[in-house]
C-alpha positions in Angstrom: 183.6 242.9 76.5 183.7 239.5 74.6 180.7 239.5 73.3 180.8 242.0 70.5 182.2 241.1 67.4 184.3 245.2 67.3 185.9 244.1 70.9 187.0 241.0 69.7 188.5 242.3 66.5 190.3 244.9 68.8 191.5 242.2 70.9 192.8 240.1 67.7 194.2 243.5 66.5 196.0 245.3 69.6 198.3 241.9 70.4 198.9 238.9 72.5 195.8 237.7 74.1 196.0 235.8 77.0 192.8 234.0 78.3 192.7 233.5 82.3 190.5 230.6 82.8 188.9 228.6 85.8 186.7 226.0 86.5 183.1 226.3 87.3 183.8 225.9 90.9 186.4 228.0 91.2 185.0 230.6 89.8 181.7 230.4 92.0 183.9 230.2 95.2 186.0 233.5 94.2 182.8 235.2 93.4 181.3 234.4 96.5 184.4 235.4 98.5 184.0 238.9 96.9 182.3 240.7 99.2 181.3 243.5 96.7 180.4 240.9 94.3 176.4 240.8 95.7 176.2 244.3 94.9 178.1 244.4 91.4 177.0 241.3 89.7 173.4 241.3 88.8 172.1 238.4 87.9 172.0 238.1 84.0 169.5 236.0 84.0 166.8 234.0 86.3 168.5 231.1 86.6 170.0 230.1 90.2 173.7 231.6 90.1 176.1 228.7 89.7 173.7 227.7 87.0 174.2 231.1 85.2 178.0 231.4 85.6 177.7 227.9 83.6 175.6 229.2 81.3 177.4 232.2 80.8 180.5 230.3 80.5 179.9 228.0 77.9 177.9 230.1 75.8 181.3 232.5 75.7 184.0 229.9 75.3 183.8 229.7 71.3 184.2 233.5 71.5 187.6 233.3 74.0 189.0 230.6 72.2 188.8 232.5 69.5 190.8 235.4 70.3 193.4 233.6 72.5 196.6 233.5 71.6 197.5 231.7 74.7 195.2 230.2 77.5 196.6 229.5 81.2 194.1 227.9 83.7 194.1 229.8 86.9 192.2 227.1 89.0 195.6 225.8 90.9 198.1 228.1 89.8 199.0 231.0 91.9 200.1 234.7 90.6 203.9 233.9 90.3 203.4 230.8 88.9 200.9 232.3 86.1 203.7 235.1 85.4 206.4 233.0 84.7 204.1 230.9 82.4 203.1 234.0 80.8 207.0 234.8 80.3 208.0 231.4 78.9 205.2 231.7 76.1 205.8 235.0 75.7 206.5 236.0 72.0 209.3 237.5 71.0 208.4 240.8 69.8 206.9 241.5 73.7 209.7 243.6 75.3 210.2 241.6 78.8 209.6 243.9 81.4 209.2 241.3 84.7 
């Protein structure tokens, strides 16, 4: 989604964009814990898996950065903490239903 200009435009026009990111090590661990990843995440290059992940993330960082209104690191944060951070930074024009 992030690779297409038109998608990034829709994201920016559509509302408040939150970028949930994590360290490469955390992402790699999460992918390996997911039993379906092997079947649902085909290789995108001929690089070894972790190297490919790092390369893909690095190339997309500027795109995510350009679209995000709020960036939150999920590496060491549980979902409840992330919800609290989102609520804390939520613009006043977005209604709260939490």
